[in-house]
BAVEXPA-578358 format. One record per atom (N, C-alpha, C, O): residue number from 1; atom name; chain; z, y, x; residue in three letters. Coordinates in steps of 0.001 Angstrom, whole numbers. Example, Ala and Ser with C-alpha at 12.3 -4.5 7.8 and 13.67 -1.06 7.14 Angstrom:
{num: 1 | atomo: N | cadena: A | z: 7800 | y: -5690 | x: 13190 | residuo: ala}
{num: 1 | atomo: CA | cadena: A | z: 7800 | y: -4500 | x: 12300 | residuo: ala}
{num: 1 | atomo: C | cadena: A | z: 7800 | y: -3300 | x: 13200 | residuo: ala}
{num: 1 | atomo: O | cadena: A | z: 8465 | y: -3319 | x: 14236 | residuo: ala}
{num: 2 | atomo: N | cadena: A | z: 7080 | y: -2250 | x: 12850 | residuo: ser}
{num: 2 | atomo: CA | cadena: A | z: 7140 | y: -1060 | x: 13670 | residuo: ser}
{num: 2 | atomo: C | cadena: A | z: 7870 | y: 30 | x: 12900 | residuo: ser}
{num: 2 | atomo: O | cadena: A | z: 8039 | y: 1138 | x: 13409 | residuo: ser}
END
This chain:
{num: 1 | atomo: N | cadena: A | z: 4227 | y: 28512 | x: 622 | residuo: unk}
{num: 1 | atomo: CA | cadena: A | z: 5515 | y: 28065 | x: 1090 | residuo: unk}
{num: 1 | atomo: C | cadena: A | z: 5031 | y: 27401 | x: 2754 | residuo: unk}
{num: 1 | atomo: O | cadena: A | z: 4182 | y: 26592 | x: 3126 | residuo: unk}
{num: 2 | atomo: N | cadena: A | z: 6097 | y: 28254 | x: 3457 | residuo: unk}
{num: 2 | atomo: CA | cadena: A | z: 6444 | y: 27456 | x: 5250 | residuo: unk}
{num: 2 | atomo: C | cadena: A | z: 6509 | y: 25929 | x: 4774 | residuo: unk}
{num: 2 | atomo: O | cadena: A | z: 5897 | y: 25759 | x: 5829 | residuo: unk}
{num: 3 | atomo: N | cadena: A | z: 6587 | y: 25223 | x: 4469 | residuo: unk}
{num: 3 | atomo: CA | cadena: A | z: 7443 | y: 23254 | x: 5130 | residuo: unk}
{num: 3 | atomo: C | cadena: A | z: 7029 | y: 23501 | x: 6992 | residuo: unk}
{num: 3 | atomo: O | cadena: A | z: 6130 | y: 24035 | x: 7642 | residuo: unk}
{num: 4 | atomo: N | cadena: A | z: 8189 | y: 22814 | x: 7239 | residuo: unk}
{num: 4 | atomo: CA | cadena: A | z: 8167 | y: 21836 | x: 7900 | residuo: unk}
{num: 4 | atomo: C | cadena: A | z: 8776 | y: 20854 | x: 7149 | residuo: unk}
{num: 4 | atomo: O | cadena: A | z: 9446 | y: 20798 | x: 6118 | residuo: unk}
{num: 5 | atomo: N | cadena: A | z: 8209 | y: 19868 | x: 8225 | residuo: unk}
{num: 5 | atomo: CA | cadena: A | z: 8095 | y: 18164 | x: 8572 | residuo: unk}
{num: 5 | atomo: C | cadena: A | z: 8615 | y: 17406 | x: 10272 | residuo: unk}
{num: 5 | atomo: O | cadena: A | z: 8206 | y: 17392 | x: 11433 | residuo: unk}
{num: 6 | atomo: N | cadena: A | z: 9174 | y: 17135 | x: 9870 | residuo: unk}
{num: 6 | atomo: CA | cadena: A | z: 9597 | y: 16907 | x: 11652 | residuo: unk}
{num: 6 | atomo: C | cadena: A | z: 9563 | y: 14701 | x: 11693 | residuo: unk}
{num: 6 | atomo: O | cadena: A | z: 9871 | y: 13675 | x: 11088 | residuo: unk}
{num: 7 | atomo: N | cadena: A | z: 8925 | y: 15278 | x: 12926 | residuo: unk}
{num: 7 | atomo: CA | cadena: A | z: 9081 | y: 13305 | x: 13197 | residuo: unk}
{num: 7 | atomo: C | cadena: A | z: 8946 | y: 12875 | x: 14719 | residuo: unk}
{num: 7 | atomo: O | cadena: A | z: 8298 | y: 13450 | x: 15593 | residuo: unk}
{num: 8 | atomo: N | cadena: A | z: 9943 | y: 11382 | x: 14859 | residuo: unk}
{num: 8 | atomo: CA | cadena: A | z: 9625 | y: 11602 | x: 16557 | residuo: unk}
{num: 8 | atomo: C | cadena: A | z: 9234 | y: 10236 | x: 16813 | residuo: unk}
{num: 8 | atomo: O | cadena: A | z: 9331 | y: 9185 | x: 16179 | residuo: unk}
{num: 9 | atomo: N | cadena: A | z: 8887 | y: 10480 | x: 17641 | residuo: unk}
{num: 9 | atomo: CA | cadena: A | z: 8004 | y: 9430 | x: 18632 | residuo: unk}
{num: 9 | atomo: C | cadena: A | z: 7740 | y: 8455 | x: 18134 | residuo: unk}
{num: 9 | atomo: O | cadena: A | z: 6749 | y: 8044 | x: 17532 | residuo: unk}
{num: 10 | atomo: N | cadena: A | z: 9514 | y: 7698 | x: 18629 | residuo: unk}
{num: 10 | atomo: CA | cadena: A | z: 9730 | y: 6581 | x: 18521 | residuo: unk}
{num: 10 | atomo: C | cadena: A | z: 10398 | y: 5722 | x: 16796 | residuo: unk}
{num: 10 | atomo: O | cadena: A | z: 11418 | y: 5092 | x: 16520 | residuo: unk}
{num: 11 | atomo: N | cadena: A | z: 9795 | y: 5935 | x: 16407 | residuo: unk}
{num: 11 | atomo: CA | cadena: A | z: 9869 | y: 6201 | x: 13975 | residuo: unk}
{num: 11 | atomo: C | cadena: A | z: 8640 | y: 5439 | x: 14256 | residuo: unk}
{num: 11 | atomo: O | cadena: A | z: 7518 | y: 5620 | x: 14729 | residuo: unk}
{num: 12 | atomo: N | cadena: A | z: 9303 | y: 4584 | x: 13793 | residuo: unk}
{num: 12 | atomo: CA | cadena: A | z: 8387 | y: 3563 | x: 12649 | residuo: unk}
{num: 12 | atomo: C | cadena: A | z: 7355 | y: 3790 | x: 12708 | residuo: unk}
{num: 12 | atomo: O | cadena: A | z: 7312 | y: 5020 | x: 12680 | residuo: unk}
{num: 13 | atomo: N | cadena: A | z: 5816 | y: 3195 | x: 12821 | residuo: unk}
{num: 13 | atomo: CA | cadena: A | z: 4676 | y: 3560 | x: 12585 | residuo: unk}
{num: 13 | atomo: C | cadena: A | z: 3991 | y: 3835 | x: 11200 | residuo: unk}
{num: 13 | atomo: O | cadena: A | z: 2838 | y: 4207 | x: 10987 | residuo: unk}
{num: 14 | atomo: N | cadena: A | z: 5289 | y: 3475 | x: 10056 | residuo: unk}
{num: 14 | atomo: CA | cadena: A | z: 4521 | y: 4031 | x: 8749 | residuo: unk}
{num: 14 | atomo: C | cadena: A | z: 5771 | y: 5257 | x: 7960 | residuo: unk}
{num: 14 | atomo: O | cadena: A | z: 6047 | y: 5635 | x: 6822 | residuo: unk}
{num: 15 | atomo: N | cadena: A | z: 6155 | y: 5479 | x: 9115 | residuo: unk}
{num: 15 | atomo: CA | cadena: A | z: 7332 | y: 6900 | x: 8694 | residuo: unk}
{num: 15 | atomo: C | cadena: A | z: 6717 | y: 7798 | x: 9781 | residuo: unk}
{num: 15 | atomo: O | cadena: A | z: 7571 | y: 8568 | x: 10220 | residuo: unk}
{num: 16 | atomo: N | cadena: A | z: 5906 | y: 7900 | x: 10168 | residuo: unk}
{num: 16 | atomo: CA | cadena: A | z: 5174 | y: 8697 | x: 11106 | residuo: unk}
{num: 16 | atomo: C | cadena: A | z: 3741 | y: 8997 | x: 10430 | residuo: unk}
{num: 16 | atomo: O | cadena: A | z: 3079 | y: 10035 | x: 10453 | residuo: unk}
{num: 17 | atomo: N | cadena: A | z: 3526 | y: 7992 | x: 9938 | residuo: unk}
{num: 17 | atomo: CA | cadena: A | z: 1933 | y: 8003 | x: 8787 | residuo: unk}
{num: 17 | atomo: C | cadena: A | z: 2244 | y: 8435 | x: 8139 | residuo: unk}
{num: 17 | atomo: O | cadena: A | z: 1282 | y: 9152 | x: 7863 | residuo: unk}
{num: 18 | atomo: N | cadena: A | z: 3367 | y: 8796 | x: 7133 | residuo: unk}
{num: 18 | atomo: CA | cadena: A | z: 4133 | y: 9493 | x: 6321 | residuo: unk}
{num: 18 | atomo: C | cadena: A | z: 4177 | y: 10959 | x: 5965 | residuo: unk}
{num: 18 | atomo: O | cadena: A | z: 4369 | y: 11675 | x: 4983 | residuo: unk}
{num: 19 | atomo: N | cadena: A | z: 3918 | y: 11044 | x: 7193 | residuo: unk}
{num: 19 | atomo: CA | cadena: A | z: 4397 | y: 12517 | x: 8002 | residuo: unk}
{num: 19 | atomo: C | cadena: A | z: 3118 | y: 13202 | x: 7693 | residuo: unk}
{num: 19 | atomo: O | cadena: A | z: 2840 | y: 14299 | x: 7209 | residuo: unk}
{num: 20 | atomo: N | cadena: A | z: 2315 | y: 12021 | x: 8209 | residuo: unk}
{num: 20 | atomo: CA | cadena: A | z: 401 | y: 12929 | x: 9119 | residuo: unk}
{num: 20 | atomo: C | cadena: A | z: 140 | y: 12973 | x: 8019 | residuo: unk}
{num: 20 | atomo: O | cadena: A | z: -311 | y: 14103 | x: 7834 | residuo: unk}
{num: 21 | atomo: N | cadena: A | z: 134 | y: 12274 | x: 6852 | residuo: unk}
{num: 21 | atomo: CA | cadena: A | z: 74 | y: 12347 | x: 4906 | residuo: unk}
{num: 21 | atomo: C | cadena: A | z: -140 | y: 13618 | x: 4663 | residuo: unk}
{num: 21 | atomo: O | cadena: A | z: -1015 | y: 14457 | x: 4448 | residuo: unk}
{num: 22 | atomo: N | cadena: A | z: 1751 | y: 13328 | x: 4855 | residuo: unk}
{num: 22 | atomo: CA | cadena: A | z: 2316 | y: 14263 | x: 3895 | residuo: unk}
{num: 22 | atomo: C | cadena: A | z: 1178 | y: 16645 | x: 4109 | residuo: unk}
{num: 22 | atomo: O | cadena: A | z: 674 | y: 17476 | x: 3353 | residuo: unk}
{num: 23 | atomo: N | cadena: A | z: 1473 | y: 16462 | x: 5708 | residuo: unk}
{num: 23 | atomo: CA | cadena: A | z: 1402 | y: 17535 | x: 5954 | residuo: unk}
{num: 23 | atomo: C | cadena: A | z: -730 | y: 18042 | x: 6412 | residuo: unk}
{num: 23 | atomo: O | cadena: A | z: -1280 | y: 18950 | x: 7037 | residuo: unk}
{num: 24 | atomo: N | cadena: A | z: -1213 | y: 16778 | x: 5616 | residuo: unk}
{num: 24 | atomo: CA | cadena: A | z: -3266 | y: 17154 | x: 5717 | residuo: unk}
{num: 24 | atomo: C | cadena: A | z: -3117 | y: 17767 | x: 4530 | residuo: unk}
{num: 24 | atomo: O | cadena: A | z: -3518 | y: 18880 | x: 4188 | residuo: unk}
{num: 25 | atomo: N | cadena: A | z: -2232 | y: 16589 | x: 3646 | residuo: unk}
{num: 25 | atomo: CA | cadena: A | z: -2329 | y: 17226 | x: 2196 | residuo: unk}
{num: 25 | atomo: C | cadena: A | z: -1682 | y: 19494 | x: 1781 | residuo: unk}
{num: 25 | atomo: O | cadena: A | z: -1895 | y: 20409 | x: 986 | residuo: unk}
{num: 26 | atomo: N | cadena: A | z: -1186 | y: 19292 | x: 2548 | residuo: unk}
{num: 26 | atomo: CA | cadena: A | z: 81 | y: 20340 | x: 2477 | residuo: unk}
{num: 26 | atomo: C | cadena: A | z: -461 | y: 21600 | x: 3238 | residuo: unk}
{num: 26 | atomo: O | cadena: A | z: 236 | y: 21731 | x: 4244 | residuo: unk}
{num: 27 | atomo: N | cadena: A | z: -1631 | y: 22802 | x: 3160 | residuo: unk}
{num: 27 | atomo: CA | cadena: A | z: -1899 | y: 23603 | x: 3896 | residuo: unk}
{num: 27 | atomo: C | cadena: A | z: -962 | y: 24514 | x: 4537 | residuo: unk}
{num: 27 | atomo: O | cadena: A | z: -1516 | y: 25070 | x: 5485 | residuo: unk}
{num: 28 | atomo: N | cadena: A | z: 355 | y: 24911 | x: 4367 | residuo: unk}
{num: 28 | atomo: CA | cadena: A | z: 1424 | y: 25629 | x: 4718 | residuo: unk}
{num: 28 | atomo: C | cadena: A | z: 2270 | y: 24480 | x: 6049 | residuo: unk}
{num: 28 | atomo: O | cadena: A | z: 3145 | y: 24798 | x: 6853 | residuo: unk}
{num: 29 | atomo: N | cadena: A | z: 1873 | y: 23681 | x: 5933 | residuo: unk}
{num: 29 | atomo: CA | cadena: A | z: 2445 | y: 22592 | x: 6916 | residuo: unk}
{num: 29 | atomo: C | cadena: A | z: 3006 | y: 22777 | x: 8353 | residuo: unk}
{num: 29 | atomo: O | cadena: A | z: 2452 | y: 23555 | x: 9130 | residuo: unk}
{num: 30 | atomo: N | cadena: A | z: 3615 | y: 22381 | x: 8549 | residuo: unk}
{num: 30 | atomo: CA | cadena: A | z: 3922 | y: 22836 | x: 10311 | residuo: unk}
{num: 30 | atomo: C | cadena: A | z: 4632 | y: 21503 | x: 10462 | residuo: unk}
{num: 30 | atomo: O | cadena: A | z: 5457 | y: 21239 | x: 9588 | residuo: unk}
{num: 31 | atomo: N | cadena: A | z: 4415 | y: 20508 | x: 11561 | residuo: unk}
{num: 31 | atomo: CA | cadena: A | z: 4674 | y: 19574 | x: 12303 | residuo: unk}
{num: 31 | atomo: C | cadena: A | z: 5681 | y: 19545 | x: 13410 | residuo: unk}
{num: 31 | atomo: O | cadena: A | z: 5458 | y: 19943 | x: 14553 | residuo: unk}
{num: 32 | atomo: N | cadena: A | z: 6691 | y: 19093 | x: 13023 | residuo: unk}
{num: 32 | atomo: CA | cadena: A | z: 7424 | y: 19321 | x: 15226 | residuo: unk}
{num: 32 | atomo: C | cadena: A | z: 7291 | y: 17174 | x: 15040 | residuo: unk}
{num: 32 | atomo: O | cadena: A | z: 7576 | y: 16570 | x: 14006 | residuo: unk}
{num: 33 | atomo: N | cadena: A | z: 6780 | y: 16489 | x: 16409 | residuo: unk}
{num: 33 | atomo: CA | cadena: A | z: 7672 | y: 15492 | x: 16616 | residuo: unk}
{num: 33 | atomo: C | cadena: A | z: 8139 | y: 16199 | x: 17921 | residuo: unk}
{num: 33 | atomo: O | cadena: A | z: 7853 | y: 17086 | x: 18726 | residuo: unk}
{num: 34 | atomo: N | cadena: A | z: 9092 | y: 15179 | x: 17590 | residuo: unk}
{num: 34 | atomo: CA | cadena: A | z: 10409 | y: 15186 | x: 19030 | residuo: unk}
{num: 34 | atomo: C | cadena: A | z: 10477 | y: 13961 | x: 19484 | residuo: unk}
{num: 34 | atomo: O | cadena: A | z: 10679 | y: 12843 | x: 19010 | residuo: unk}
{num: 35 | atomo: N | cadena: A | z: 10191 | y: 14572 | x: 20838 | residuo: unk}
{num: 35 | atomo: CA | cadena: A | z: 9594 | y: 13508 | x: 22227 | residuo: unk}
{num: 35 | atomo: C | cadena: A | z: 11042 | y: 12522 | x: 21905 | residuo: unk}
{num: 35 | atomo: O | cadena: A | z: 12151 | y: 12788 | x: 21440 | residuo: unk}
{num: 36 | atomo: N | cadena: A | z: 10420 | y: 11326 | x: 22389 | residuo: unk}
{num: 36 | atomo: CA | cadena: A | z: 11679 | y: 10444 | x: 22380 | residuo: unk}
{num: 36 | atomo: C | cadena: A | z: 12857 | y: 9904 | x: 21330 | residuo: unk}
{num: 36 | atomo: O | cadena: A | z: 13737 | y: 9046 | x: 21404 | residuo: unk}
{num: 37 | atomo: N | cadena: A | z: 12378 | y: 10938 | x: 20224 | residuo: unk}
{num: 37 | atomo: CA | cadena: A | z: 12952 | y: 10287 | x: 19018 | residuo: unk}
{num: 37 | atomo: C | cadena: A | z: 12586 | y: 9423 | x: 18242 | residuo: unk}
{num: 37 | atomo: O | cadena: A | z: 11578 | y: 8724 | x: 18339 | residuo: unk}
{num: 38 | atomo: N | cadena: A | z: 13421 | y: 9418 | x: 17383 | residuo: unk}
{num: 38 | atomo: CA | cadena: A | z: 13288 | y: 8299 | x: 16215 | residuo: unk}
{num: 38 | atomo: C | cadena: A | z: 13480 | y: 9527 | x: 15011 | residuo: unk}
{num: 38 | atomo: O | cadena: A | z: 13436 | y: 10757 | x: 14972 | residuo: unk}
{num: 39 | atomo: N | cadena: A | z: 13782 | y: 8109 | x: 13827 | residuo: unk}
{num: 39 | atomo: CA | cadena: A | z: 13561 | y: 8168 | x: 12318 | residuo: unk}
{num: 39 | atomo: C | cadena: A | z: 15074 | y: 9537 | x: 12097 | residuo: unk}
{num: 39 | atomo: O | cadena: A | z: 15265 | y: 9834 | x: 10917 | residuo: unk}
{num: 40 | atomo: N | cadena: A | z: 15612 | y: 9950 | x: 12696 | residuo: unk}
{num: 40 | atomo: CA | cadena: A | z: 17169 | y: 10932 | x: 12877 | residuo: unk}
{num: 40 | atomo: C | cadena: A | z: 17075 | y: 11778 | x: 13487 | residuo: unk}
{num: 40 | atomo: O | cadena: A | z: 18081 | y: 12098 | x: 14120 | residuo: unk}
{num: 41 | atomo: N | cadena: A | z: 16006 | y: 12492 | x: 13620 | residuo: unk}
{num: 41 | atomo: CA | cadena: A | z: 16344 | y: 14301 | x: 15263 | residuo: unk}
{num: 41 | atomo: C | cadena: A | z: 17128 | y: 15138 | x: 15069 | residuo: unk}
{num: 41 | atomo: O | cadena: A | z: 17188 | y: 16249 | x: 15595 | residuo: unk}
{num: 42 | atomo: N | cadena: A | z: 18290 | y: 14341 | x: 13726 | residuo: unk}
{num: 42 | atomo: CA | cadena: A | z: 18997 | y: 15949 | x: 13703 | residuo: unk}
{num: 42 | atomo: C | cadena: A | z: 20777 | y: 15241 | x: 14263 | residuo: unk}
{num: 42 | atomo: O | cadena: A | z: 21784 | y: 15877 | x: 14574 | residuo: unk}
{num: 43 | atomo: N | cadena: A | z: 20562 | y: 13780 | x: 14206 | residuo: unk}
{num: 43 | atomo: CA | cadena: A | z: 21587 | y: 13069 | x: 15232 | residuo: unk}
{num: 43 | atomo: C | cadena: A | z: 21331 | y: 12927 | x: 16097 | residuo: unk}
{num: 43 | atomo: O | cadena: A | z: 22223 | y: 13323 | x: 16847 | residuo: unk}
{num: 44 | atomo: N | cadena: A | z: 19698 | y: 12137 | x: 17134 | residuo: unk}
{num: 44 | atomo: CA | cadena: A | z: 20242 | y: 11719 | x: 17849 | residuo: unk}
{num: 44 | atomo: C | cadena: A | z: 19311 | y: 13771 | x: 18902 | residuo: unk}
{num: 44 | atomo: O | cadena: A | z: 19943 | y: 14344 | x: 19790 | residuo: unk}
{num: 45 | atomo: N | cadena: A | z: 18490 | y: 14078 | x: 18606 | residuo: unk}
{num: 45 | atomo: CA | cadena: A | z: 18433 | y: 15422 | x: 19062 | residuo: unk}
{num: 45 | atomo: C | cadena: A | z: 19067 | y: 16934 | x: 18389 | residuo: unk}
{num: 45 | atomo: O | cadena: A | z: 18395 | y: 17948 | x: 18203 | residuo: unk}
{num: 46 | atomo: N | cadena: A | z: 20578 | y: 16761 | x: 18082 | residuo: unk}
{num: 46 | atomo: CA | cadena: A | z: 20590 | y: 17497 | x: 17378 | residuo: unk}
{num: 46 | atomo: C | cadena: A | z: 20134 | y: 19718 | x: 17713 | residuo: unk}
{num: 46 | atomo: O | cadena: A | z: 19895 | y: 20643 | x: 16938 | residuo: unk}
{num: 47 | atomo: N | cadena: A | z: 20252 | y: 19594 | x: 19416 | residuo: unk}
{num: 47 | atomo: CA | cadena: A | z: 20272 | y: 20851 | x: 19970 | residuo: unk}
{num: 47 | atomo: C | cadena: A | z: 19255 | y: 21477 | x: 19465 | residuo: unk}
{num: 47 | atomo: O | cadena: A | z: 19274 | y: 22616 | x: 18999 | residuo: unk}
{num: 48 | atomo: N | cadena: A | z: 17748 | y: 20283 | x: 19593 | residuo: unk}
{num: 48 | atomo: CA | cadena: A | z: 16380 | y: 21172 | x: 20072 | residuo: unk}
{num: 48 | atomo: C | cadena: A | z: 16264 | y: 21185 | x: 18209 | residuo: unk}
{num: 48 | atomo: O | cadena: A | z: 15854 | y: 22185 | x: 17620 | residuo: unk}
{num: 49 | atomo: N | cadena: A | z: 16667 | y: 20001 | x: 17525 | residuo: unk}
{num: 49 | atomo: CA | cadena: A | z: 16852 | y: 20158 | x: 16020 | residuo: unk}
{num: 49 | atomo: C | cadena: A | z: 17208 | y: 21594 | x: 15073 | residuo: unk}
{num: 49 | atomo: O | cadena: A | z: 16507 | y: 22027 | x: 14158 | residuo: unk}
{num: 50 | atomo: N | cadena: A | z: 18455 | y: 22159 | x: 15562 | residuo: unk}
{num: 50 | atomo: CA | cadena: A | z: 18876 | y: 23379 | x: 15009 | residuo: unk}
{num: 50 | atomo: C | cadena: A | z: 18011 | y: 24831 | x: 15206 | residuo: unk}
{num: 50 | atomo: O | cadena: A | z: 17855 | y: 25851 | x: 14535 | residuo: unk}
{num: 51 | atomo: N | cadena: A | z: 17527 | y: 24307 | x: 16560 | residuo: unk}
{num: 51 | atomo: CA | cadena: A | z: 17329 | y: 25403 | x: 16422 | residuo: unk}
{num: 51 | atomo: C | cadena: A | z: 16171 | y: 25939 | x: 16590 | residuo: unk}
{num: 51 | atomo: O | cadena: A | z: 16015 | y: 27063 | x: 17065 | residuo: unk}
{num: 52 | atomo: N | cadena: A | z: 15028 | y: 24999 | x: 16126 | residuo: unk}
{num: 52 | atomo: CA | cadena: A | z: 13892 | y: 24234 | x: 15324 | residuo: unk}
{num: 52 | atomo: C | cadena: A | z: 13650 | y: 25319 | x: 13627 | residuo: unk}
{num: 52 | atomo: O | cadena: A | z: 13013 | y: 26206 | x: 13058 | residuo: unk}
{num: 53 | atomo: N | cadena: A | z: 15236 | y: 23888 | x: 13518 | residuo: unk}
{num: 53 | atomo: CA | cadena: A | z: 15391 | y: 23998 | x: 12263 | residuo: unk}
{num: 53 | atomo: C | cadena: A | z: 15331 | y: 26773 | x: 12262 | residuo: unk}
{num: 53 | atomo: O | cadena: A | z: 14624 | y: 27657 | x: 11779 | residuo: unk}
{num: 54 | atomo: N | cadena: A | z: 15850 | y: 26727 | x: 12626 | residuo: unk}
{num: 54 | atomo: CA | cadena: A | z: 16635 | y: 28102 | x: 13019 | residuo: unk}
{num: 54 | atomo: C | cadena: A | z: 15224 | y: 29126 | x: 13275 | residuo: unk}
{num: 54 | atomo: O | cadena: A | z: 15090 | y: 30328 | x: 13048 | residuo: unk}
{num: 55 | atomo: N | cadena: A | z: 14733 | y: 28616 | x: 13560 | residuo: unk}
{num: 55 | atomo: CA | cadena: A | z: 13499 | y: 28624 | x: 14563 | residuo: unk}
{num: 55 | atomo: C | cadena: A | z: 12610 | y: 29705 | x: 13267 | residuo: unk}
{num: 55 | atomo: O | cadena: A | z: 12426 | y: 30904 | x: 13053 | residuo: unk}
{num: 56 | atomo: N | cadena: A | z: 12179 | y: 28070 | x: 12514 | residuo: unk}
{num: 56 | atomo: CA | cadena: A | z: 11420 | y: 27679 | x: 11788 | residuo: unk}
{num: 56 | atomo: C | cadena: A | z: 11680 | y: 29397 | x: 10819 | residuo: unk}
{num: 56 | atomo: O | cadena: A | z: 11054 | y: 30453 | x: 10917 | residuo: unk}
{num: 57 | atomo: N | cadena: A | z: 12896 | y: 29001 | x: 9917 | residuo: unk}
{num: 57 | atomo: CA | cadena: A | z: 13740 | y: 29236 | x: 8924 | residuo: unk}
{num: 57 | atomo: C | cadena: A | z: 13321 | y: 31345 | x: 9146 | residuo: unk}
{num: 57 | atomo: O | cadena: A | z: 12454 | y: 31628 | x: 8320 | residuo: unk}
{num: 58 | atomo: N | cadena: A | z: 13416 | y: 31629 | x: 9334 | residuo: unk}
{num: 58 | atomo: CA | cadena: A | z: 13837 | y: 32817 | x: 10664 | residuo: unk}
{num: 58 | atomo: C | cadena: A | z: 12754 | y: 33378 | x: 10009 | residuo: unk}
{num: 58 | atomo: O | cadena: A | z: 12931 | y: 34474 | x: 9476 | residuo: unk}
{num: 59 | atomo: N | cadena: A | z: 11265 | y: 32652 | x: 9919 | residuo: unk}
{num: 59 | atomo: CA | cadena: A | z: 9859 | y: 32721 | x: 10454 | residuo: unk}
{num: 59 | atomo: C | cadena: A | z: 9334 | y: 33201 | x: 9184 | residuo: unk}
{num: 59 | atomo: O | cadena: A | z: 8989 | y: 34345 | x: 8887 | residuo: unk}
{num: 60 | atomo: N | cadena: A | z: 9329 | y: 31791 | x: 8254 | residuo: unk}
{num: 60 | atomo: CA | cadena: A | z: 9277 | y: 31999 | x: 6546 | residuo: unk}
{num: 60 | atomo: C | cadena: A | z: 9891 | y: 32592 | x: 6203 | residuo: unk}
{num: 60 | atomo: O | cadena: A | z: 9463 | y: 32803 | x: 5068 | residuo: unk}
{num: 61 | atomo: N | cadena: A | z: 11302 | y: 33505 | x: 6408 | residuo: unk}
{num: 61 | atomo: CA | cadena: A | z: 11717 | y: 34437 | x: 6184 | residuo: unk}
{num: 61 | atomo: C | cadena: A | z: 11052 | y: 35531 | x: 6249 | residuo: unk}
{num: 61 | atomo: O | cadena: A | z: 10577 | y: 35874 | x: 5167 | residuo: unk}
{num: 62 | atomo: N | cadena: A | z: 10773 | y: 36427 | x: 7405 | residuo: unk}
{num: 62 | atomo: CA | cadena: A | z: 10096 | y: 37159 | x: 7575 | residuo: unk}
{num: 62 | atomo: C | cadena: A | z: 8439 | y: 36659 | x: 6276 | residuo: unk}
{num: 62 | atomo: O | cadena: A | z: 8350 | y: 37070 | x: 5119 | residuo: unk}
{num: 63 | atomo: N | cadena: A | z: 7868 | y: 36149 | x: 6663 | residuo: unk}
{num: 63 | atomo: CA | cadena: A | z: 6591 | y: 35713 | x: 6352 | residuo: unk}
{num: 63 | atomo: C | cadena: A | z: 7027 | y: 35687 | x: 4206 | residuo: unk}
{num: 63 | atomo: O | cadena: A | z: 6004 | y: 35783 | x: 3528 | residuo: unk}
{num: 64 | atomo: N | cadena: A | z: 8196 | y: 35587 | x: 3491 | residuo: unk}
{num: 64 | atomo: CA | cadena: A | z: 7985 | y: 35606 | x: 1903 | residuo: unk}
{num: 64 | atomo: C | cadena: A | z: 8100 | y: 37168 | x: 1328 | residuo: unk}
{num: 64 | atomo: O | cadena: A | z: 7967 | y: 37395 | x: 125 | residuo: unk}
END
């Protein structure tokens, strides 16, 4: 099953590490890093976040 993980460049290192471990453990995972973003990209990068999730959901819907 496709999985979308996200992280921000300015998130605390331990949170970025969690995303990296999850991505390495989940073969279908895709990681989106938000440039200049922190822990809540939906708040700080709302337009980019919505576009990313929409595009991912569209592709994932076609794949299933």
